[in-house]
C-alpha positions in Angstrom: 0.0 0.0 0.0 1.1 3.5 -0.6 -1.1 5.2 1.9 -3.0 4.1 5.1 -5.2 5.7 7.8 -6.6 4.1 10.9 -9.0 5.8 13.4 -10.0 4.4 16.8 -12.6 5.7 19.2 -13.2 4.8 22.9 -16.7 3.6 23.8 -17.6 6.9 25.5 -16.6 8.9 22.5 -18.4 7.0 19.7 -20.7 9.9 19.0 -17.6 12.0 18.1 -16.1 9.5 15.7 -15.2 11.4 12.5 -16.3 9.6 9.4 -14.1 8.9 6.4 -15.0 12.0 4.4 -14.1 12.6 0.8 -11.7 15.3 1.8 -9.8 13.0 4.2 -9.7 10.1 1.8 -8.4 12.4 -1.0 -5.3 13.0 1.1 -4.5 9.3 0.6 -4.8 9.3 -3.1 -3.1 11.0 -6.1 -3.1 10.5 -9.9 -1.4 7.2 -9.4 -3.1 6.0 -6.3 -6.7 5.3 -5.4 -8.3 4.4 -2.1 -8.8 0.7 -2.4 -11.0 0.0 0.6 -12.4 1.5 3.8 -13.4 -0.8 6.6 -15.8 0.7 9.1 -16.8 -0.6 12.5 -18.4 0.9 15.7 -14.9 1.4 17.1 -13.3 3.1 14.2 -12.3 2.6 10.6 -9.3 1.8 8.4 -8.5 3.1 4.9 -6.1 1.5 2.4 -4.9 3.1 -0.8 -2.7 2.0 -3.7 -2.0 -1.7 -3.9 1.4 -2.4 -5.6 0.9 -4.5 -8.7 3.6 -6.8 -9.8 5.2 -6.9 -6.3 4.6 -9.2 -3.4 1.0 -8.7 -2.4 -0.2 -7.2 0.8 -2.2 -9.6 2.9 -5.6 -7.9 2.9 -8.2 -10.2 4.2 -12.0 -9.8 4.6 -13.3 -6.4 5.6 -12.9 -5.9 9.3 -10.6 -8.9 9.7 -6.9 -9.4 9.9 -4.4 -7.7 7.5 -0.7 -7.2 7.0 0.3 -4.4 4.6 3.6 -2.9 3.6 3.8 0.9 3.6 7.0 0.9 1.7 8.1 -1.2 -1.3 11.4 -2.4 0.2 11.5 -5.1 2.8 15.1 -6.1 3.2 17.8 -7.0 5.8 21.5 -7.0 5.0 21.3 -10.3 3.2 17.6 -11.4 2.7 14.1 -10.2 1.9 11.5 -11.3 4.5 8.0 -12.1 3.2 5.0 -9.9 4.1 3.7 -12.8 6.1 6.8 -12.6 8.4 5.9 -9.0 9.5 3.4 -9.8 12.3 6.0 -11.8 14.2 8.8 -9.3 13.5 6.7 -6.5 14.8 5.5 -8.4 17.9 9.2 -9.1 18.7 10.2 -5.6 18.0 14.0 -5.8 18.2 14.5 -7.7 14.8 13.0 -4.6 13.0 16.3 -2.9 13.6 17.8 -5.2 11.1 15.6 -3.9 8.3 17.0 -1.3 6.0 15.3 2.1 6.0 12.9 3.0 4.4 10.4 0.6 5.9 7.0 0.7 7.4 4.1 -1.7 7.8 0.6 -2.0 9.3 -0.8 -5.1 10.9 -4.0 -6.3 12.5 -3.8 -9.9 13.6 -7.5 -10.6 14.3 -10.9 -9.0 13.8 -11.5 -6.4 16.5 -7.8 -6.4 17.5 -5.6 -3.4 17.7 -4.1 -1.8 14.5 -0.3 -1.7 14.8 2.0 0.4 12.8 5.8 0.0 12.8 8.5 2.2 11.2 12.2 1.7 10.5 14.9 2.3 13.1 15.7 5.8 11.7 12.1 6.8 11.2 13.0 7.5 7.6 9.7 6.4 6.2 7.5 9.2 7.6 4.5 8.2 9.7 2.2 10.4 11.7 -0.2 10.2 14.6 -2.8 12.4 16.4 -4.6 11.9 19.6 -7.8 13.7 20.8 -10.3 13.1 23.6 -11.2 9.5 23.3 -10.1 9.4 19.7 -6.7 8.5 18.1 -5.5 8.0 14.6 -2.3 7.0 12.7 -1.6 7.6 9.1 0.9 8.0 6.3 -0.7 11.4 5.7 -0.3 14.3 8.1 -2.8 16.3 6.0 -5.5 13.6 6.5 -4.9 13.6 10.3 -5.2 17.4 10.3 -8.5 17.3 8.6 -9.7 14.7 11.1 -8.6 16.8 14.0 -10.3 19.8 12.6 -7.3 21.9 13.6 -5.4 24.6 11.9 -1.8 25.2 11.2 0.8 25.0 13.9 2.8 28.3 14.3 5.8 26.6 15.8 5.9 24.2 12.9 5.4 27.0 10.4 8.3 28.9 12.1 10.6 25.9 11.6 9.5 25.5 8.0 10.1 29.2 7.3 13.5 29.4 8.9 14.9 26.0 8.2 12.9 24.7 5.2 12.0 21.4 6.8 11.0 20.1 10.2 12.9 19.0 13.3 11.9 16.7 16.2 8.4 15.3 15.7 6.8 18.6 14.5 4.6 19.1 11.5 2.9 22.3 10.2 -0.4 20.9 11.4 -1.7 21.6 14.8 -1.7 18.4 17.0 -0.2 16.2 14.3 3.2 14.6 15.1 5.6 12.5 13.3 6.4 9.1 14.8 9.9 9.0 16.3 12.6 6.6 15.0 12.2 2.9 15.9 8.6 3.3 16.9 5.7 0.8 17.1 2.3 2.4 17.7 -0.7 0.3 18.7 -4.2 1.8 18.1 -7.2 0.5 20.2 -10.1 1.9 22.2 -9.4 5.5 21.2 -5.7 5.4 22.4 -2.5 5.4 20.5 0.3 3.6 22.6 3.9 4.1 21.5 6.8 1.9 22.2 10.4 2.0 21.0 12.1 -1.2 19.8 15.7 0.3 19.5 17.4 3.1 21.4 19.0 5.9 19.5 22.5 5.2 18.4 25.2 6.8 20.6 28.7 6.2 21.7 28.4 3.7 24.6 31.7 1.7 24.3 35.3 2.3 23.4 36.0 4.4 20.3 37.1 2.0 17.5 40.2 2.6 15.5 39.8 3.9 12.0 41.2 0.7 10.5 38.9 -1.6 12.5 35.9 0.5 11.6 36.9 0.6 7.9 37.3 -3.2 7.8 33.8 -3.8 9.2 32.1 -1.1 7.2 33.7 -2.5 4.0 32.5 -6.0 4.8 28.9 -4.7 5.5 28.7 -3.0 2.1 30.3 -5.9 0.2 28.0 -8.4 1.8 24.8 -6.4 1.4 25.4 -5.4 -2.2 26.7 -8.7 -3.4 23.6 -10.4 -2.0 21.3 -7.7 -3.6 22.9 -7.8 -7.0 22.9 -11.6 -7.2 19.2 -11.6 -6.5 18.4 -8.5 -8.6 21.0 -8.0 -11.3 18.8 -5.3 -12.9 19.4 -3.0 -9.9 20.3 0.6 -10.9 23.1 2.5 -9.2 22.6 6.2 -8.7 26.1 7.5 -9.6 27.4 11.0 -9.2 30.8 12.6 -9.1 30.8 12.5 -5.3 32.2 10.2 -2.7 29.2 8.2 -1.4 27.9 6.7 -4.6 31.5 5.9 -5.6 32.0 4.0 -2.4 28.9 1.9 -3.3 30.4 1.1 -6.7 33.7 0.2 -5.0 31.7 -2.3 -2.8 30.4 -4.1 -5.9 32.6 -7.0 -7.0 34.0 -6.3 -10.5 32.3 -9.4 -11.9 28.9 -7.9 -10.9 29.7 -4.4 -12.3 29.8 -5.2 -16.0 26.4 -4.2 -17.6 25.1 -2.6 -14.4 23.1 0.6 -15.1 24.4 3.8 -13.6 21.9 6.7 -13.4 23.1 10.3 -13.2 20.8 13.4 -13.1 22.3 16.6 -14.4 23.1 18.7 -17.4 25.7 17.7 -20.0 29.1 19.0 -18.8 28.1 19.0 -15.1 30.9 17.4 -13.1 28.5 14.7 -11.8 27.7 13.7 -15.4 31.2 13.9 -16.7 32.8 11.9 -13.9 30.1 9.3 -13.8 30.4 8.8 -17.6 34.2 8.3 -17.2 33.7 5.8 -14.4 31.0 4.0 -16.3 33.2 3.6 -19.4 36.1 2.3 -17.3 34.1 -0.4 -15.5 31.6 -1.4 -18.2 28.6 0.2 -16.7 25.6 1.3 -18.8 25.5 5.1 -18.1 22.0 6.7 -18.2 22.4 10.5 -17.9 19.1 12.4 -17.5 18.6 16.1 -17.6 16.1 17.5 -15.1 15.1 20.1 -17.6 14.2 17.7 -20.4 10.6 18.1 -19.5 9.1 21.4 -20.6 5.9 21.9 -18.5 3.7 24.9 -19.0 3.3 27.3 -16.1 -0.1 25.7 -15.3 1.5 22.2 -15.4 4.4 23.4 -13.2 1.9 24.7 -10.7 0.0 21.4 -10.7 3.0 19.2 -10.3 4.4 21.5 -7.6 1.1 21.1 -5.6 1.3 17.4 -6.1 4.9 17.4 -4.9 3.9 19.4 -1.8 1.1 16.9 -1.1 3.5 13.9 -1.5 5.8 15.6 1.0 2.9 16.3 3.3 3.9 20.0 3.0 7.0 19.3 5.2 9.9 19.9 2.7 10.5 21.6 -0.6 8.1 20.8 -3.4 10.3 22.9 -5.8 13.1 20.3 -5.3 10.7 17.3 -5.7 8.6 18.5 -8.7 11.4 18.3 -11.4 12.3 14.8 -10.0 8.7 13.6 -10.3 8.6 14.7 -13.9 12.0 12.9 -14.7 11.2 9.8 -12.6 7.9 9.3 -14.6 10.1 8.1 -17.4 12.5 5.9 -15.4 12.3 2.3 -14.2 11.0 2.1 -10.6 12.7 -1.1 -9.6 15.6 -1.6 -7.3 17.7 1.5 -6.9 21.0 1.8 -5.0 21.7 5.2 -3.3 24.5 6.5 -1.2 22.4 8.2 1.5 24.0 7.9 4.9 27.6 8.6 3.9 27.3 12.2 5.3 27.3 10.8 8.8 30.7 9.2 8.2 32.3 12.5 7.2 30.9 15.0 9.7 28.4 16.9 7.6 28.4 20.0 9.9 32.1 19.9 11.0 33.3 22.6 8.6 34.2 25.7 10.6 33.4 24.1 13.9 35.9 23.9 16.8 37.4 20.6 17.8 37.2 19.6 21.5 34.4 22.1 22.2 31.4 21.4 24.4 27.8 22.0 23.1 26.7 25.5 24.0 23.8 27.9 22.9 26.4 30.1 21.3 27.7 27.3 19.1 24.2 26.1 18.2 23.2 29.7 17.2 26.2 30.1 15.1 25.7 26.8 13.3 22.0 27.7 12.8 22.8 31.0 11.2 25.6 29.8 9.0 24.3 26.4 7.9 21.0 25.1 9.2 19.0 28.3 8.5 20.9 29.5 5.5 20.0 27.4 2.5 16.3 26.9 2.5 14.9 29.7 4.6 12.1 32.0 3.4 13.0 35.6 2.4 12.4 37.7 5.5 10.5 40.3 3.5 7.8 37.7 2.7 6.9 37.3 6.3 4.7 39.6 8.4 7.1 41.5 10.7 5.7 40.0 14.0 5.9 36.4 12.6 9.4 37.1 11.2 10.8 37.8 14.6 8.8 35.0 16.2 10.0 32.5 13.6 13.6 33.4 13.8 13.8 33.5 17.6 11.6 30.4 17.9 13.7 28.3 15.4 16.9 29.1 17.2 15.4 28.3 20.6 14.0 25.0 19.2 17.4 24.0 17.7 19.2 24.8 20.9 17.1 22.3 22.8 17.8 19.5 20.2 21.6 19.3 20.4 23.0 16.8 22.9 25.3 18.0 25.6 29.0 17.0 25.6 31.3 16.9 22.6 30.1 19.4 20.1 31.1 17.6 17.0 29.4 14.4 18.1 26.3 16.5 18.9 26.3 17.7 15.3 26.5 14.1 14.1 23.4 13.2 16.2 21.5 16.2 15.0 22.3 15.4 11.4 21.2 11.8 11.7 18.1 12.1 13.9 16.8 15.4 12.6 18.1 16.4 9.1 18.3 12.8 7.8 15.2 11.6 9.7 12.9 14.6 8.8 14.4 16.4 5.7 15.9 13.5 3.8 13.1 11.2 5.1 10.4 13.4 3.7 11.9 13.1 0.2 12.9 9.5 0.8 9.3 8.6 1.7 8.1 9.7 -1.7 10.7 7.3 -3.2 9.9 4.5 -0.8 6.4 4.1 -2.1 7.4 4.3 -5.8 10.5 2.2 -6.1 12.6 -0.3 -4.2 15.0 2.3 -2.7 18.1 0.5 -1.2 20.4 2.6 1.0 23.2 0.3 2.1 24.8 2.9 4.3 21.6 2.9 6.3 22.5 -0.5 7.7 22.3 0.2 11.4 25.7 -1.3 12.3 27.3 0.8 9.5 25.9 4.0 10.9 26.8 2.9 14.5 30.4 2.5 13.4 30.4 5.9 11.6 29.1 7.6 14.7 31.6 5.8 17.0 34.7 6.8 15.1 36.4 9.9 16.7 35.4 13.1 15.0 39.0 13.9 14.3 39.2 10.8 12.2 36.0 11.6 10.2 36.8 15.3 9.6 37.8 16.1 6.0 36.6 12.6 4.8 39.6 10.8 6.3 37.3 7.8 7.3 35.6 7.7 3.9 38.9 8.1 2.1 40.3 5.0 3.9 37.0 3.1 3.2 37.2 3.9 -0.5 40.9 2.9 -0.7 40.1 -0.4 1.0 37.2 -1.2 -1.3 38.9 -0.2 -4.6 42.3 1.4 -4.7 41.9 2.3 -8.4 38.6 4.0 -7.9 40.1 5.8 -4.9 42.7 7.4 -7.1 40.1 9.1 -9.4 39.3 12.7 -8.4 35.9 13.6 -7.0 33.7 16.5 -8.3 35.5 18.7 -5.8 38.9 17.9 -7.3 39.9 16.0 -4.1 41.2 12.5 -4.4 39.8 9.8 -2.0 43.1 7.9 -1.8 44.8 11.1 -0.6 42.0 12.0 1.8 42.7 8.7 3.6 46.2 9.9 4.2 47.1 13.3 5.7 50.1 14.5 3.8 51.1 18.1 3.1 49.6 18.0 -0.4 46.3 16.8 0.9 46.2 19.5 3.6 46.8 22.1 1.0 44.1 20.8 -1.3 41.6 20.6 1.6 42.5 24.2 2.7 41.8 25.4 -0.9 38.5 23.7 -1.1 37.5 24.8 2.4 38.5 28.4 1.6 36.3 28.4 -1.6 33.3 27.1 0.4 33.8 29.6 3.2 33.9 32.5 0.7 30.7 31.3 -0.9 29.1 31.0 2.5 30.2 34.5 3.5 28.8 35.9 0.2 25.6 34.0 0.8 25.2 35.4 4.3 26.0 39.0 3.2 23.5 38.9 0.4 21.0 36.8 2.3 21.1 34.4 -0.6 19.6 30.9 -0.6 20.8 27.6 -2.1 17.9 25.9 -3.8 18.2 22.3 -4.9 18.8 21.1 -8.5 16.0 22.1 -10.8 14.1 24.2 -8.2 14.8 27.6 -9.7 13.3 26.9 -13.1 10.2 25.3 -11.5 9.7 28.2 -9.2 9.8 30.7 -12.1 7.1 28.7 -13.9 4.9 28.7 -10.8 5.3 32.4 -10.4 4.4 32.9 -14.1 1.2 30.9 -13.5 0.2 32.9 -10.4 0.6 36.1 -12.3 -1.5 34.9 -15.2 -4.1 33.3 -12.9 -4.1 35.2 -9.6 -7.0 33.0 -8.3 -4.6 30.0 -8.1 -2.8 31.7 -5.2 -5.3 34.1 -3.7 -5.6 31.9 -0.6 -2.2 33.1 0.4 -3.8 36.5 1.3 -5.7 34.6 4.1 -2.4 33.7 5.8 -1.6 36.2 8.6 2.0 35.1 8.7 2.7 36.6 5.2 3.3 40.2 4.3 0.4 41.4 2.1 2.5 44.2 0.5 5.2 41.7 -0.5 2.5 39.4 -2.0 1.2 42.3 -4.0 4.6 42.9 -5.5 5.1 39.3 -6.4 1.7 39.0 -8.1 2.0 42.3 -10.1 5.5 41.3 -11.2 7.4 44.2 -9.6 9.3 41.8 -7.5 10.3 38.2 -7.7 10.5 35.4 -5.1 13.4 33.0 -4.3 12.7 29.3 -5.0 12.8 28.6 -1.3 10.1 31.1 -0.7 8.0 29.8 -3.5 8.3 26.3 -1.9 7.0 27.7 1.4 4.0 29.4 -0.4 3.2 26.2 -2.4 3.2 24.2 0.9 0.7 26.7 2.4 -1.6 26.3 -0.6 -1.4 22.6 -0.5 -2.0 22.5 3.3 -5.6 23.5 2.4 -8.3 25.8 3.9 -7.7 24.8 7.5 -4.8 27.3 7.4 
């Protein structure tokens, strides 16, 4: 199933049970997905949408009876693929679920009248949501559907985070009373109550710090074992290959005899370093290189507006539809089978380490500085677009929220935890969920033990990609000697010679200069393809003002700024257009 919603009511609250209205059910469907069935009973109801054809079937019994349904296409451990029928026992035990690769989610009812149980993956990467009222509780794949059930409006704290960060942190959504399920959660729904339990504790350093060599040896074995097993079972798997480090590590972990004829997919314009480097690697190793431009599609402004709204709905209005919309158009022409992706590698190289002090302890000052320079820099809304009072509230509230999310103790380790359990869990997870219901998305670096090792290695050994450079060299010394899109060479990153230090200093200086210019100009850094899509959406709004007139009902927006955007006297950054599209897609409850 692509989408799911279950509602439970206590005996004393039966009169308040919300019915499965057309508006609520519409949140579970799109142009590819229809609501398959709604099972109603005195104690609640369950809705199922979008059966996967040509894939292991969900176990959907008689209405009101037992069922077991997957809420993501992939169901895989490091070396096997459990059957759908195995899920009730795995969920009942709990702990074995930590061995499943994210993204994963499933819903189970073992008997008629029994509780409905939802389980997510150990990272919470496949997004699931819940809401609880007086004697009523509900769980769903759709935050928008739960918001309509709750009859609530938009959540100002969630809107503040979305405006300043561009995505959500913690368990927040932009919908009042609707929360995301935490990582490694199982929720049981019965008698108007939603009961949560955790089957795996968050990863953290609890034992001795492993040496780089020991960590590299085990990490390499994990990737080799996982990918060899996958490719032997599914030789038509596609590798997403770029000019960067993470996807190259995945290629290095594929035995040479399994590489020949493997399809490598790269998104980008001809001449882009990703495309050029991936083509060179593909030729060297006998891969079939499939390079796709994101601008091959030429939607009209009206079509761009429609696909952007669809993207916002797919993301549950919790990340950038401008980034997703071009991908949806491109992916419509691509095979949606097994796809290897390098997500997770950022944890092994200290994503937020640049410019951060070594040996420091977490403090509000360090969090605020990181927020201003990194977390709130790339995807924030233009300040002029926000009503003055909300602008101040959002900025101060976002910094306060972020300050409370970073662990005490070693500052660099705290940034690792934040990256994994907030940016990866909520930002990447929002986009990853869209992929999870459309294709068999395999992220080998999301193996829980792989991430555990990456977190455990000392920050000084992860900084400047030393750990990943060693890993790449162990997996494939020849691949490690080929420069990355940054010009850096993985084999050299694994050693700290004078030449490597000079190269790193040059790359770091370029990045720092760009960041300073961005901060001085209050520039934003939209994702690939977002700028062109945003321009088309703006063109549609100017030609058809009625398409966006609901924005004037949002008190958090500056009406004068909106006037300028619609009359063409001013433009709007892609990140701001993304926020506005999310508000439109959130619906009239706002």
